[in-house]
N, C-alpha and C positions, 0 to 999 in steps of 0.2 A: 400270133398265130398262122398270120400269111408265111413264116418260114415254115411250120408246120404241114400247111396246105399245098405249098411247092416242092416240099422233101417229098409228099404225099404224091406227087404227079399231078395235082389241080392245074389248068391253065391257068396263066397269070391273068388274063381278061374275067374268070370265072369269081379268084380272087377278090378283085379291085370290085366286083359288081359285091360280093358277098359283104366283104365287109363297108362298102355304102362310098366306096370312094369316087371321085368325079372323075379319073381317067387310070389307065394304068401306069402311068408314069406317075400319078401318087403314091401307086401300091408300091413301085418300084423303091422309093426310097424304104418302104419297110426291108424288100427284100435283100439288100444289100449286105444288112448286117447278118452274118454268120451265127450260127452256133455256138464256132469256139469262138467268136469275137466277146459273146453276149457270157460265157463261160469268163475268159480271160478279165473280164470289164469286172464282174463280181467277185471276183478273187481278189480285187486291190480294191474292196469293201469290207468293215464288220458289221455286223448284225448289232440294229440297238440293245443297250443295255439296262436290265429292268423292263418294268410294264408301266405303259404310256398311263398316265393319270384318265381317272376315269371321266367322262364326259357327265356333268351339271348344269341341264337345264338355265335360265335366268327366269325371275319371274315373268317376262312377258311372251316369252315362248311357251310356256307353261298356259298362260290365261289364252293365249291364240289356240292353243290346242287344245284344250277344253270348252270353247269357243264352237268348235269345229261340228 
């Protein structure tokens, strides 16, 4: 998100405030990763195969939720 805002011309201090960062220096860490770097990293991985198992809550969780 920080990269999109920066490329749209938004000032770094505004980006830092919007993202809730303590300082502009913190935001700088996120701004250093360019879109090309992200694409290169994604090209090195493959999508997970199959479907993830369906979540089945345990009895304790169901009991807690029923008592809300």
